[in-house]
N, C-alpha and C positions, 0 to 999 in steps of 0.2 A: 500525390503526384503533381509535379509542376506543369505549367501550361505547355512548355516546350517538350515535355516528356510524352505527351499524348501522340500516339501513332497517327491519329486523324489529323492533328495539326501539322505534324511533320510531313505527312503525305500531301496534304493540301498545299503547304508551302512549296514543296518540291514540284508539284504539278503546276502551280501558278508560275513559278520561275521558268520551268521548261516551256510552258505555253507562251509566256511573254517573250522568251528568247526566239522561239519559232516564228511568232507573229512579227517581231522586230526584223528578223532576217527576211521574211516574206515581204514586209512593208518597204524594204529597200527597192523592190521591183514594182511598187504600186503604180507608177507612171506607165508601165507596160501592160497593166491589166485591162481587159475589156470591161464594159459596163457591169456585167454580172459578177466578174471577179472583184471589182471594186466594192460592190454591194456586199458580197460575202465577207470580204476582208473587214469592212466597217462593222458588220454585224458581229463578227468574231471579236473584234476589239471591244465593242460595247459589252458583250458577254463577259469578257475577261475583266473589264473594269467593274462590272457588277459583282463578280466573284471576289475581286480584290477588296471592294468596299465591305462585303460581308466578312471577309477574313479579318480586316482591320477592326471591324466592329467587335469581333470576338476578343481581340486584344483589349479594346476599350472597356468591355463589360467584365473582363476577368479581374479577379481579386489577386491573382498571382503577381508577385513583385517583379519578376522578369518581364511579364507582359506589360505591366505599367511602365517599366523602364523603356521598353521598345516604343511605346506610344510617345513617351517624352522625347526619345531620340529622334523619332520621325518629326515631331513638332519642332524640335530645335533645328533639324536639317532643313525643313521647309521654310522656317522663319529666316534662314540665311538667304533664301530666294525671295523673301518678302511676301510669303503666302502661308496659308494653313493647308493641311492635307485636304480639307473640304474644297478649298479654292483650287487646289491642284486637280482634283477630280472634276470640278466644274469646268476648268480650262480644257481638260482633255475631252470632255463631252462637247464643249463648244467647237473644238477642232474637228471632232467627228461629225458634228452637225454641218460645219462648213464643207467638209469633204463630201457629205451627202448632197449638199446643194450644188456642188460643182461637177457631179458625175455626168450630167447631160450637157455640160458646156463644151 
């Protein structure tokens, strides 16, 4: 069975995409959130990033050809922006840290 044939992989990919879409839509209203709402939003984004990192690690550790191609495609796409996937995650975490530090301002 191929990597992408796994029901677990398909379900997690679907759930990650849906959760990301929902948080992105919600994030457009971030400026209107009260302090507690901002904290919850940031925590949910951190959780989503952690889930995404685990999901991508599955690709990296897989021997499946399509999984390896997916990793290569992501590396190629990120290199067009002058960064690696790890740098992208680091940048996203820095942004969330900055958002945390500005909650009480």
